N, C-alpha and C positions, 0 to 999 in steps of 0.2 A: 323415079321414082316406079318400084315394083307393087305388085298387086299388095303385097305383104303391108308393105310401108304404107299404102294410100290409103288401107282400110285401119293401120293403126292412127295414122292421121286423123280420120273420119271421126273414130271411137276417142281421141285425145279431146277432138273438137267438140264433141257432142258433151262427152264429160263435163269439160271448163262452160260452155255455153248453157247448159243446162244447172250447172252450180249457180251462174251469173242470173238467172230466170228464175230460181231458186230462192236465191237472196231478195233480190224484188219482190216477187210475190209475198215473201214472209214480211217483209218493212212496210206494204201496202196494204197488209191484212187478206190477203188471196189464199184462201183454203184450196187444197188438191180437190175437196168434195165438189166445192163451185168450179173449178175447173173439169170435173167429168162431167155436170151434167149440164155444161154451158155447153152452146153451139158456137161461143166464140173460142173455144179448146182448138178449132181448125184454124184459127190464126197463130197459135203457140208452134203446131205442129210447122205452118208455112213459116214461120220466123227460123225454126230449128234448122228447116233445108235450107233457106235462104243463107244463114249465117255460114252455117258449114260450106255452102257453094263459095261464098264470098273468100272467107278465109283459106280456102284451096285457092282461087282465084287471084287474090290478091298477097298471097304468103310470101313471094319473093320478093317483088318491085314494089307493091304499092298497100302495105301493109298499114300504114296509117289512113289510107283510104278507106280500106276495108273495115275498118274498126269504127270510121266513122259512120258508115254505112249501116254496120249494126248496129250503132248506137241509136243511129235516128229509129231503126225498126224496135229495138226495144222501146223506145219511148211510145211509136205508135200504138204495139201491140199491149203493153203493161196499159198504157191511158184505155184501150178498147177492154181490157178484161177488168182491171180492177177499178174503172169510173172515178178514180182519184184526180184531184184537180193536177194539172202541167206542173204546179211548183215539188208538189209530193212525188211523182212521177221522176223529175229529173234529178231529185234529190236522192232516190232509191236507186238510179243509174249509176250516178255519181259515186253512192257508197256501195256499191257494189264492185266496181272496177278497184275501188280503192281497196277493198277485202282481198279481192283476185292480187293485185300487186304486192301488199303488204304479205301474204301466206306463199306466192310465188318466188319473191326476191332471195328468201334464204334457201330453197333449192335451188336456185339457179348459182348463187354462190358456192354451195357446194358442189354443185356441177363443175363448176369451173375451177375450184381450187383441185378436186378428185383429175378432171382433164382441162387443161387449158386449152385445149384444140376443141372444145365441145363444141357443136353447132347444130342451132335450135331448127334446121330445115331437115338436114340429114339425120340427128340423133334424134328417131322417132321414138325410142323407146324410152330415152331419159328425157325426154319430153313428156312423153305418158305417163312416167313415174313423178314427175315434178308437179303434174296437173294433177293427179290420183291424190297424193299427199298434199295438196295445197287446198283441195276440195275437201278433203276428209277435217283437215284443220279449220275452214271456213264453218262448215256445218258443226263443230265444236264448240266453235267461238258463237255460232248463233244460239248455242244450248245453254251454255255456262257463262256466255260475257254480257253485258248489259247493251248490245249492239243496236235493238230497238230504243232504247232509251237515250242513247246516244241520236239516233237517228230523228228522234222526235225533239232532241235538241237544236237537232242542224236545222227543221225546219222554221225555227225561229230568225235564221238569217234571213235577211231582205229575199225577197225575189229577183231582183234585178243581178245578186250575188252570184245566186245560182245559174240566171242563164246565162249571165255571162262567163261563168266558166265552163257550162255546156258549148256556148258559142266559140270559145275560143280553140276549144276539141275538134269541134267539127270543121272551123276555120283553118286550124293548123294541117289536120288531116287531107283536106280537100287540097290546099296550098301544096302540099307533099304531091300529091298526084297531079297537078297541072304543073307546076314548077321543076318537076324533079331531074330535069334536064338542065336547068340552070345551076350552076354552081354557086355555093352559099358558104361562105366560111362557117366551119363548123362554132366559133367562137361567138360567131352573131346569133346564131339559134339559141346557144346556151346563154347569150345575154338575152336575149328577147324572152326566154322561158323565165328566166330569173326573177326578170323584171313582174312579168306578168304575175309570176306567182308571190312576190313580194306584195303587189297589188290588192291581191286578193286578201294574202293571209294580214294586210292593214285594216283592211275593211273589215273583214270577221271579227277581229280584235276590238275595233271600235264600237261593230253594232253588237258585240258580246258585252261591252262595256255597257254601251244603253239600254241593252235586256236584263243588264244587273240591276241599272238603277231601277227600270220599271218594275222589277219583281222585287226592290228593296221596298220602293214607294206601296205595292200593293197589299206588303209585308205589315207597311205602319198603318197602312187606311186598316185593314184588316181586322188588326189588334186596336185602335184607339176610337175607331168610329163607330163601335158598339158602347164603348164606354161614354162619348158623347151623345148618344141615342138613349143613355141609361139615364144619364145626365138630364135631360130635356123632358123625361118622363117623368123624373123625381121634380123638376120642377112645377109641370102640368099639374103632378098628383099634391104638391105642395101648395101650389094656389089655389085647387080646390078645398083643401083643408083651411087655407086661410081664410077664403071666403065665408067657410062655416062658420068660422072663428070671427072675423068680422061681425057675421050677423048677429052672434050672440052676444059680441061687449054693445052692437046697438041697441039689444034689449034690456042692457042692463037698469039702465034708470028707471025701466016700469018695474022689474022683478027686485031691485036691490030694494032692503028694508030702513039702511039708514046708511049715512055716510061711509063708515068703518067697513062693512061688507062690500060695500061698491068699490072701493080703493081695494080691497083685499080681492075681490073678484076680477079688476082689472089689472091686477098686479101678476094675478094666476094665468090669465089668458095671454097678457104680453110676454112672459117668461117662456110659455109655451108654444108662441110664434116663434122665439127668438130660436128657440132650441131647434125647430125644425127648418130654421131659415137654410136656403141651400146657396154656396157661394156662385151666384149667377154673375158675379164680376168679370168670371173668367169668360164669358161668353162676346165679349167685346172684341177679342183678338182676332186677326184676320187667319192667323195660322191655328186651322181647328183642330190639328194634332196637337197643339200645346194648350189648346183649352182642355182636351180630353184627357192628356198626360196630368195638367194640374189638379183637375178634378178627381182621377184617380188616386193621386198621392194625397191631397186632401184629405179622400177618405179612409187611406190606408194609415196615415198619422194619427185619425181619430179612433181606428182600431187600435193604435199602439197606447191609446192615452196619451199622446202626444200632441201637443197644440200647434198647429202650424198658424203662424199670423203673416199672410200675403198683403204687401203694398206696393201697386200698380200704378206707376207714377207717368207711365206712357204707353199706350196700345199700339203704337206706330214706330216702325222702325227700317233700317235698311242695312242688311247683314250681307257680309260674303258670303256666311254658311247660308246653306239652303235650311229649308222647314223640315228636314228629317235631323240634321247636324245638331241643330237648335233643341231639338226633341232631346235625342240624345243626350248634350251637355247637361240640359236641365235635369234630366231623370237622373243622370248620374251624380249630380250635386246633391239633390234632393235624398237620394239612398243612402250617401254619406252621411249626411246630415242625421236621418233617421236612424242608421246603424250605430250612430255614434252617442244618440240621446237615451233618454230612461224613461218610463210614466212620468207623467206631470210636468217633463219640461217645456220648455216652449222654442219654437226654432222660427226665428224672424227670415223672411224671404222678402225683398225688394226688386221688383222688375222696372226695367227702363229709367234707372238711374244711373245717371255717367259717371266714370271713373273720377278720382280728383285730378289724374294726370290731364284729364280733358275738358277742367274748368276754364272757361273763359277762350277757347279754342273753336266750340261749336256756335253757330248761331242759329238763330229760328229758322232761316230759309234750310238749314241743311239737315234732314233728316238723321236721327242717331242711331249709332247701331244698336243691335240688340244687347242689354246688359242686364246681368242677374248678380244680387250678393245674396248669398246664403249665410246665414248666423247661427252657429249651434253652440251648446257650453263644450268647451276644447280644451285643447293645452296651450301653452305659451309659443307663438308664431317666431322662434328661434331662426335663423339661417339656416342652421345645422338641420333642424327639423321639415322647415319649408323643401331641402334637397332631396330629403328620405322621403317625403310624400308622393312625391314624383317620382320616384324609379319603381320600375315595375316590377310589380309582386309583392312589393313593403304593404303592411297594412298594420295599423295600432289595435288592430279588434285582435279577440282571441276566438270567438265564437264563429263556427265556418269560415276559417283564415284562408284556404285555400279557394274560397270563392271570391275573394278580394283582391285586390292592388293592383288591377288593371284599370280601373276608371279613372283616377286624377291623371295618371299618363297619356291615356287619349284625349283627357280635355286639353293638356299641356300642348298635345302635337297637333288638337283641332284647332287652336287659338295660332298657334304658330302659322299654320296653311292658310288660317284665313288673316294673317296679320292683324289680330287683334291683340288683348293686352289684359293680365293677372294681376290684380292686388291681393295680397295675403296681410291680414293684420289681425289685432285684438282690440277688444273692445269691452267697457264695464258697462254693462245694460242689467237694469233692474226690471226684472219681469212680474208679471202679476201672482206668481208663487212665491217670490221672495222678498224679504223685506232688505236686504242689502245687495248692491251690486254684485254681480258675476262677471267671470270673465267669459266673453265668448270668442269663439276662432269664427273668422269671416274670409270668404272666398268672394271675390269679386269679379266676374269674366265679363268681357265686353269684346261681341265678336260682329 
């Protein structure tokens, strides 16, 4: 290699590794101003010189070992300069190498297509062009793509996966350096790499699902716990008002002029107390999200001037569905009933009542599954209608139709997933506002 080629190789190495460092500093929030004013910038210069030397030293026979040493030095220097935890440092390094790989591969493919005899050692100008274009696209990706957001998402992956991946690359590089004279079939190396990558892939998928479940749990709690707090606050306020009302009732015998005035005052105070009563029976559920949901729906029904009559037969259940799925299921059924009802209608809800199909099959020692029956004024439950309501995008409502039609198919899917049961029927019920029995549409779900 002549002096010109060596100079081009050094420039290529500087561009490549400074781009890597730039990505790492960008991800770990290290600014150029901090580097200039920090004494640790000497470590950055030393790192660059070391990397250039290693790439030149191990470029032909031990490139894996050279990259491994560079990886370790990156980790040390980024840790010293940024002060970030090692998990953040390792993740930023892996991200940097991944970006470099993604943007260098297209250039390598183009070079091989244009020149099948392209050699990475002797074709120094071609390699410089590939590195320059890759570095340019990396900088553009940092500017216009959510790379930092993806990096922050990657930080949610457990530490042992990050460190295991880093250890794999270090082990692979050192093994290549120590055992380069030992023959190993290419298919064994390929098989080892594929198995490891598959293991990491499935671990990442598993923990991504776990993280999604935790995120869903946080979303539900953030949504419904404030409602529960509001319910408790209203209970305390109502209790205070009731104490005042009871004190007033206690003094009525002394201030009432006669029996009629006493009876009228008692009726007035009693009706006032009944109107202000809060349905505290919801508080007995172990699933506090369900408690918050029922209270929230109770208030929404009251705003629509629809009476919601809830009867709870049992507060205890053992379900295959988790608490979030039960909240979803209950919310969908109540929303459908509210949207199908009109002011002054009555919607009946029964929780904890077993399905007719299960009568006689459960003993007192066996916890019942979660069951809910929602009854609202509705059409005849013909087989054709039952089939239609579980079809995606179907809705019998005319207002805001585009927002409906997905609830009951989800309920059916959830019930099938939890090996539960659904009963749909009609019943003639005489509500408080009607003298004659009316046809009610009933959906009874058990999961």
